[in-house]
DONUSE-505567 format. One record per residue: residue number from 0; x negated, y negated, z of N, C-alpha, C in turn. Coordinates in pm, 1 decimal. Last residue first. Example, Ala and Ser with C-alpha at 12.3 -4.5 7.8 and 13.67 -1.06 7.14 Angstrom:
2
R    nr        n_X        n_Y        n_Z       ca_X       ca_Y       ca_Z        c_X        c_Y        c_Z
R     1    -1285.0      225.0      708.0    -1367.0      106.0      714.0    -1290.0       -3.0      787.0
R     0    -1319.0      569.0      780.0    -1230.0      450.0      780.0    -1320.0      330.0      780.0
***
This chain:
154
R    nr        n_X        n_Y        n_Z       ca_X       ca_Y       ca_Z        c_X        c_Y        c_Z
R   153    -4109.2     6253.5     5108.3    -4145.4     6383.9     5057.7    -4284.3     6404.4     5092.9
R   152    -4100.2     5988.2     5184.3    -4041.9     6088.2     5273.2    -4087.3     6227.6     5226.3
R   151    -4200.2     5852.1     4969.5    -4275.1     5848.0     5095.9    -4223.8     5952.4     5192.3
R   150    -4006.3     5901.7     4786.5    -4142.5     5948.8     4759.5    -4223.9     5951.8     4889.4
R   149    -3792.6     5770.6     4902.6    -3786.2     5915.4     4882.3    -3924.9     5972.4     4859.5
R   148    -3878.7     5506.9     4888.1    -3856.4     5566.3     5020.3    -3851.6     5719.0     5011.2
R   147    -3878.4     5476.8     4615.1    -4005.3     5465.2     4686.5    -3994.1     5528.6     4826.3
R   146    -3610.7     5504.8     4569.6    -3704.2     5597.7     4505.5    -3837.1     5595.5     4579.7
R   145    -3512.5     5282.5     4707.2    -3476.1     5417.4     4751.1    -3570.3     5521.4     4692.3
R   144    -3621.2     5078.8     4552.9    -3657.8     5092.0     4694.8    -3629.8     5232.3     4744.8
R   143    -3488.1     5122.2     4313.9    -3634.2     5130.0     4315.6    -3682.9     5149.2     4460.2
R   142    -3230.1     5074.2     4402.8    -3265.9     5207.4     4350.2    -3416.6     5225.4     4355.0
R   141    -3250.4     4808.0     4470.7    -3220.9     4905.2     4576.0    -3257.9     5045.0     4531.7
R   140    -3295.9     4699.2     4215.0    -3396.8     4681.9     4321.0    -3375.3     4783.1     4433.7
R   139    -3057.2     4767.4     4091.7    -3184.7     4821.5     4040.1    -3293.5     4810.9     4146.0
R   138    -2884.9     4610.9     4244.4    -2873.0     4757.9     4248.3    -3000.8     4822.4     4199.2
R   137    -2971.8     4360.1     4167.7    -2980.8     4399.1     4308.6    -2973.7     4550.5     4322.1
R   136    -2908.3     4372.4     3896.9    -3047.9     4351.5     3936.9    -3067.6     4392.8     4082.6
R   135    -2633.1     4398.9     3917.5    -2710.6     4506.6     3854.4    -2856.7     4495.1     3895.5
R   134    -2574.3     4152.2     4033.0    -2545.3     4274.2     4108.5    -2623.5     4392.8     4051.7
R   133    -2652.0     3981.2     3825.0    -2716.6     3971.1     3955.6    -2696.7     4099.2     4036.2
R   132    -2475.1     4063.6     3630.5    -2618.9     4077.4     3605.3    -2695.1     4071.3     3737.3
R   131    -2234.5     3988.7     3751.1    -2261.5     4131.2     3727.0    -2410.8     4155.4     3703.5
R   130    -2271.2     3709.2     3748.4    -2253.6     3781.1     3875.3    -2286.9     3927.9     3859.5
R   129    -2287.0     3667.7     3471.1    -2400.8     3631.6     3555.6    -2393.1     3703.3     3690.3
R   128    -2029.8     3750.3     3400.8    -2147.5     3821.3     3347.1    -2269.7     3792.4     3433.0
R   127    -1877.1     3556.2     3533.8    -1863.5     3697.8     3570.7    -1983.3     3778.6     3522.7
R   126    -1965.4     3329.4     3390.6    -1985.5     3336.4     3535.3    -1979.5     3481.1     3582.5
R   125    -1875.6     3398.4     3137.5    -2019.4     3380.2     3158.6    -2053.3     3388.7     3308.0
R   124    -1600.3     3393.6     3185.4    -1664.5     3519.5     3146.3    -1815.6     3511.3     3168.9
R   123    -1567.9     3122.0     3242.9    -1536.9     3222.3     3345.2    -1606.2     3354.4     3314.2
R   122    -1645.2     3015.9     2992.7    -1719.0     2977.5     3113.9    -1694.9     3079.6     3225.3
R   121    -1447.9     3130.3     2833.5    -1588.4     3165.4     2809.6    -1672.4     3132.6     2932.7
R   120    -1223.0     3002.3     2938.9    -1233.7     3148.2     2948.0    -1377.5     3193.7     2927.7
R   119    -1287.0     2737.7     2867.8    -1270.6     2773.9     3009.2    -1285.5     2924.6     3028.2
R   118    -1284.3     2762.7     2588.6    -1408.1     2723.3     2657.0    -1401.9     2760.6     2804.6
R   117    -1013.7     2821.9     2553.1    -1114.4     2922.9     2517.3    -1246.3     2891.2     2586.2
R   116     -906.0     2577.2     2632.0     -871.6     2698.6     2706.0     -974.6     2808.5     2679.1
R   115    -1015.8     2412.9     2433.0    -1049.1     2387.7     2573.5    -1020.0     2511.3     2658.8
R   114     -888.5     2524.3     2212.4    -1034.1     2533.1     2223.0    -1080.1     2507.7     2366.3
R   113     -626.4     2452.0     2271.7     -661.6     2594.3     2267.6     -811.8     2613.1     2278.0
R   112     -652.1     2173.6     2250.7     -612.1     2233.7     2378.0     -650.4     2380.9     2382.3
R   111     -722.0     2152.9     1977.1     -814.6     2106.1     2080.4     -781.3     2167.6     2215.8
R   110     -485.7     2252.7     1861.9     -611.6     2325.0     1842.3     -713.6     2283.4     1947.8
R   109     -311.2     2050.2     1940.3     -286.7     2187.6     1983.2     -415.0     2269.1     1972.4
R   108     -427.1     1833.4     1803.6     -418.3     1830.7     1950.4     -397.7     1971.8     2005.4
R   107     -386.8     1920.7     1541.9     -522.9     1904.5     1592.8     -525.0     1900.6     1745.5
R   106     -109.1     1909.6     1530.7     -177.1     2039.3     1516.8     -319.6     2031.3     1569.5
R   105      -75.3     1633.3     1556.1      -17.8     1724.1     1655.7      -86.6     1859.9     1651.4
R   104     -205.0     1548.5     1321.8     -258.0     1508.6     1452.4     -203.6     1598.6     1563.6
R   103      -30.7     1659.3     1131.4     -170.6     1703.7     1136.2     -232.4     1668.7     1271.5
R   102      197.1     1510.0     1190.8      200.3     1655.6     1203.1       58.4     1709.5     1215.7
R   101      105.9     1253.9     1129.8      147.3     1285.0     1266.3      149.8     1435.7     1289.3
R   100       62.2     1281.5      857.2      -51.7     1253.0      944.3      -16.8     1284.2     1090.0
R    99      322.7     1315.8      769.9      227.4     1425.8      754.1      107.4     1405.7      847.0
R    98      421.6     1061.2      826.5      480.6     1178.7      891.0      383.9     1296.5      885.9
R    97      259.5      911.7      654.8      249.4      889.9      799.0      308.6     1008.8      875.8
R    96      351.1     1014.5      408.4      210.1     1028.0      447.6      192.8     1009.1      598.6
R    95      616.2      933.0      414.1      585.6     1076.4      412.3      440.6     1099.6      454.4
R    94      578.9      656.1      403.4      645.7      717.0      519.1      613.5      865.9      528.6
R    93      467.5      639.6      151.3      386.5      600.4      266.2      446.5      658.6      393.5
R    92      686.9      721.2       -0.6      562.3      798.5       -3.8      473.9      764.8      115.8
R    91      875.6      521.4       59.7      904.4      662.8       86.8      776.4      744.1       95.3
R    90      736.3      296.4      -30.2      778.2      305.9      110.6      804.9      451.4      148.0
R    89      711.4      351.5     -301.9      592.4      344.1     -218.2      627.7      357.8      -70.7
R    88      981.3      338.8     -376.7      906.0      463.1     -394.3      783.6      463.8     -304.6
R    87     1034.5       70.3     -310.4     1110.4      179.0     -248.0     1035.3      310.9     -257.6
R    86      854.4      -61.5     -477.9      844.5      -78.1     -332.6      916.7       35.8     -261.6
R    85      955.9       14.2     -726.8      821.7       57.4     -686.2      803.9       46.5     -535.1
R    84     1202.3     -118.8     -714.9     1198.7       27.0     -727.1     1062.9       81.2     -682.1
R    83     1109.3     -382.2     -701.9     1188.6     -328.9     -590.4     1186.8     -175.9     -594.3
R    82      987.3     -396.3     -951.5      906.2     -413.5     -830.5      979.5     -356.7     -709.9
R    81     1205.1     -373.6    -1116.8     1102.5     -268.9    -1119.3     1015.5     -276.2     -994.2
R    80     1334.0     -612.9    -1056.2     1401.4     -485.9    -1027.7     1300.3     -371.4    -1023.6
R    79     1140.5     -791.8    -1148.1     1180.5     -792.8    -1007.3     1247.1     -662.0     -968.4
R    78     1143.8     -732.1    -1417.9     1023.3     -704.0    -1340.5     1054.0     -701.6    -1191.6
R    77     1398.1     -828.7    -1476.7     1369.6     -686.2    -1494.1     1246.9     -647.2    -1412.3
R    76     1354.6    -1101.0    -1426.4     1455.0    -1028.4    -1348.6     1430.5     -877.9    -1357.1
R    75     1162.1    -1150.3    -1621.9     1128.3    -1171.8    -1480.7     1226.2    -1095.3    -1392.0
R    74     1313.7    -1099.0    -1850.3     1197.7    -1015.2    -1821.0     1156.2    -1029.1    -1674.8
R    73     1498.8    -1306.7    -1831.2     1544.4    -1168.0    -1826.5     1429.9    -1073.5    -1791.5
R    72     1322.4    -1520.6    -1863.1     1398.8    -1508.1    -1739.2     1449.9    -1365.7    -1723.4
R    71     1234.8    -1473.4    -2123.2     1139.5    -1468.6    -2012.4     1211.5    -1450.7    -1878.8
R    70     1479.1    -1515.3    -2256.5     1414.2    -1383.7    -2263.9     1314.1    -1368.2    -2149.0
R    69     1513.1    -1782.2    -2199.8     1612.8    -1685.4    -2154.2     1553.1    -1544.9    -2151.7
R    68     1290.6    -1879.8    -2332.2     1299.1    -1894.2    -2187.0     1402.9    -1799.1    -2128.8
R    67     1368.2    -1816.8    -2594.6     1246.4    -1757.5    -2538.1     1246.6    -1767.4    -2385.8
R    66     1592.9    -1974.5    -2617.3     1606.4    -1829.7    -2628.3     1485.2    -1759.5    -2566.3
R    65     1470.7    -2223.8    -2597.1     1568.6    -2182.5    -2495.9     1586.3    -2030.8    -2497.0
R    64     1323.8    -2209.5    -2833.3     1252.4    -2218.4    -2704.4     1346.0    -2176.5    -2591.6
R    63     1527.3    -2210.2    -3016.2     1443.6    -2089.9    -3008.1     1362.7    -2089.9    -2877.9
R    62     1623.8    -2465.4    -2961.9     1710.8    -2348.3    -2943.0     1629.2    -2221.4    -2930.9
R    61     1409.2    -2613.5    -3038.7     1445.5    -2613.2    -2896.8     1538.3    -2496.0    -2865.8
R    60     1429.1    -2556.2    -3312.1     1309.5    -2514.9    -3235.4     1339.7    -2511.1    -3086.6
R    59     1668.8    -2676.3    -3372.0     1656.8    -2531.0    -3386.4     1536.8    -2478.9    -3307.0
R    58     1596.1    -2938.0    -3329.7     1697.2    -2877.6    -3243.3     1691.0    -2725.0    -3250.4
R    57     1421.6    -2964.1    -3543.0     1368.6    -2975.4    -3406.6     1466.9    -2914.1    -3308.5
R    56     1597.1    -2948.1    -3753.8     1500.7    -2838.2    -3736.7     1438.0    -2842.0    -3596.7
R    55     1729.0    -3187.5    -3709.9     1804.3    -3061.6    -3705.7     1710.4    -2943.8    -3685.8
R    54     1529.3    -3365.4    -3759.0     1574.3    -3350.0    -3621.0     1658.6    -3224.2    -3604.6
R    53     1523.8    -3333.5    -4036.2     1407.4    -3294.0    -3956.3     1444.9    -3276.4    -3808.7
R    52     1770.2    -3441.3    -4106.6     1744.3    -3300.1    -4133.8     1624.9    -3249.8    -4051.0
R    51     1729.8    -3705.1    -4037.8     1830.6    -3626.5    -3967.6     1806.2    -3476.6    -3987.5
R    50     1551.2    -3784.8    -4231.0     1501.3    -3773.5    -4093.4     1600.5    -3693.1    -4009.3
R    49     1708.5    -3802.3    -4452.6     1609.9    -3693.7    -4448.7     1554.1    -3674.1    -4307.4
R    48     1844.6    -4035.4    -4416.6     1916.6    -3908.4    -4399.8     1818.9    -3790.4    -4389.5
R    47     1785.3    -4334.2    -4335.5     1699.5    -4216.0    -4352.1     1774.0    -4085.8    -4321.3
R    46     1967.4    -4536.8    -4297.7     1878.7    -4544.9    -4415.1     1804.9    -4413.9    -4440.9
R    45     2097.9    -4472.9    -4066.5     2177.7    -4500.5    -4185.0     2090.6    -4498.9    -4310.0
R    44     1888.2    -4455.8    -3876.2     1956.4    -4336.2    -3923.6     2035.2    -4359.2    -4052.0
R    43     1782.3    -4667.5    -3750.0     1727.9    -4639.3    -3883.2     1805.5    -4527.2    -3951.3
R    42     1913.8    -4661.3    -3511.0     1915.9    -4785.2    -3589.9     1872.9    -4759.9    -3734.5
R    41     1849.7    -4404.5    -3424.8     1991.1    -4437.8    -3450.0     2003.4    -4565.2    -3534.2
R    40     1580.5    -4415.1    -3371.6     1622.3    -4357.7    -3498.9     1769.7    -4384.3    -3529.6
R    39     1580.0    -4525.7    -3118.2     1514.6    -4598.1    -3228.1     1563.1    -4546.1    -3363.0
R    38     1716.6    -4326.0    -2981.0     1770.3    -4462.9    -2983.8     1710.0    -4542.3    -3099.9
R    37     1542.0    -4112.8    -3018.0     1676.9    -4107.0    -3075.5     1738.3    -4246.6    -3084.4
R    36     1326.2    -4199.0    -2865.1     1308.3    -4189.2    -3010.7     1445.0    -4186.5    -3079.5
R    35     1436.2    -4174.5    -2615.1     1396.3    -4308.0    -2662.2     1376.6    -4308.8    -2813.6
R    34     1479.0    -3896.2    -2615.3     1591.9    -3989.6    -2599.9     1555.6    -4129.1    -2651.5
R    33     1224.1    -3798.4    -2635.3     1312.4    -3782.3    -2750.3     1434.6    -3874.2    -2740.1
R    32     1134.5    -3863.6    -2379.7     1069.4    -3923.9    -2496.8     1159.1    -3913.6    -2619.7
R    31     1300.1    -3700.7    -2230.0     1308.0    -3845.9    -2214.6     1246.5    -3916.9    -2335.4
R    30     1209.8    -3447.3    -2312.9     1349.2    -3487.7    -2337.8     1364.7    -3638.6    -2327.2
R    29      952.2    -3455.4    -2212.3      969.3    -3449.0    -2358.0     1110.7    -3494.3    -2394.8
R    28     1013.7    -3452.0    -1944.7      947.3    -3570.5    -1999.0      957.6    -3572.6    -2151.8
R    27     1135.1    -3200.6    -1936.6     1209.7    -3319.3    -1894.8     1146.9    -3444.7    -1952.3
R    26      931.1    -3037.5    -2012.5     1042.5    -3051.3    -2105.4     1130.2    -3170.3    -2067.6
R    25      773.4    -3075.5    -1781.6      721.2    -3110.4    -1914.3      835.0    -3130.1    -2014.5
R    24      946.1    -2980.1    -1588.0      900.0    -3119.1    -1582.4      848.6    -3163.3    -1719.4
R    23      970.9    -2712.7    -1669.0     1089.6    -2799.7    -1667.0     1049.6    -2947.1    -1664.5
R    22      705.5    -2633.5    -1630.8      764.3    -2629.6    -1764.6      886.9    -2720.0    -1771.4
R    21      682.8    -2659.6    -1354.9      593.4    -2734.7    -1443.0      652.3    -2743.9    -1584.3
R    20      878.6    -2476.5    -1274.7      891.8    -2617.5    -1237.7      807.2    -2704.1    -1330.8
R    19      769.6    -2238.8    -1374.7      900.4    -2283.9    -1421.9      918.5    -2432.7    -1392.9
R    18      531.1    -2229.3    -1231.4      527.2    -2233.7    -1376.8      658.9    -2287.8    -1431.7
R    17      634.1    -2207.7     -971.7      550.0    -2322.9    -1006.8      545.7    -2340.7    -1158.5
R    16      763.6    -1964.4     -994.2      842.1    -2083.5     -961.2      765.1    -2208.4    -1000.9
R    15      541.8    -1801.5    -1046.4      649.0    -1811.8    -1145.4      733.7    -1936.4    -1120.3
R    14      394.0    -1833.8     -811.0      336.7    -1875.7     -938.7      444.8    -1892.5    -1045.2
R    13      573.8    -1724.7     -627.7      534.0    -1865.6     -613.8      476.6    -1916.5     -745.4
R    12      583.5    -1458.3     -721.9      704.1    -1540.9     -720.9      668.3    -1688.1     -714.2
R    11      320.7    -1380.0     -676.1      373.6    -1378.7     -813.5      496.3    -1468.6     -822.0
R    10      315.4    -1406.1     -396.6      225.9    -1487.4     -479.3      276.6    -1495.2     -623.5
R     9      508.9    -1214.7     -326.3      532.2    -1355.1     -291.6      443.2    -1445.8     -376.0
R     8      381.9     -985.3     -411.5      508.4    -1023.4     -475.1      536.2    -1170.4     -448.3
R     7      164.4     -993.2     -233.7      142.3     -996.1     -378.8      268.5    -1040.3     -452.2
R     6      297.9     -972.4       12.2      216.8    -1091.6      -16.9      193.5    -1104.9     -166.4
R     5      413.4     -717.4      -18.9      500.0     -834.1       -2.2      422.8     -960.9      -35.7
R     4      182.1     -567.3      -30.3      272.9     -567.2     -145.9      362.6     -690.0     -138.9
R     3       85.3     -623.0      224.2        4.7     -656.7      106.6       93.3     -665.0      -17.2
R     2      289.0     -521.1      383.7      260.6     -664.9      389.3      179.1     -707.4      267.5
R     1      270.1     -252.0      329.9      390.9     -322.3      285.7      367.3     -472.5      285.7
R     0       25.7     -206.8      453.4       35.9     -189.5      311.0      156.9     -263.5      255.8
***
């Protein structure tokens, strides 16, 4: 069970790392494109003050994107902490279940041994009953013989 949880956490981590890498690559290529655009706009910048204002808003957007990424990073860290807490709780509960299962198995073994002892006692009692039944039958036969002998003697 712990391996499944570990595998799931590992998959989530791999996906998050892949997502972050992909995002960084995309923003890296976007950053490169903006660098080339900045060079072109530097030549035109003296004539177009209004374009500077638009780039200011673009910077604000990147700032908000950075804030969003920071927020996502914080959420990932929080989720990691929650996952660790869940793992700890699950580990404790699973450990308790295994301990309980061992106790139940021990009790079942004790019950099985007692049942075996009872079976042995029943077998012995059945043997004794069979012996007594045989002796009673023999005694009955002797009594019948003696009665017949008494009748013949009278």
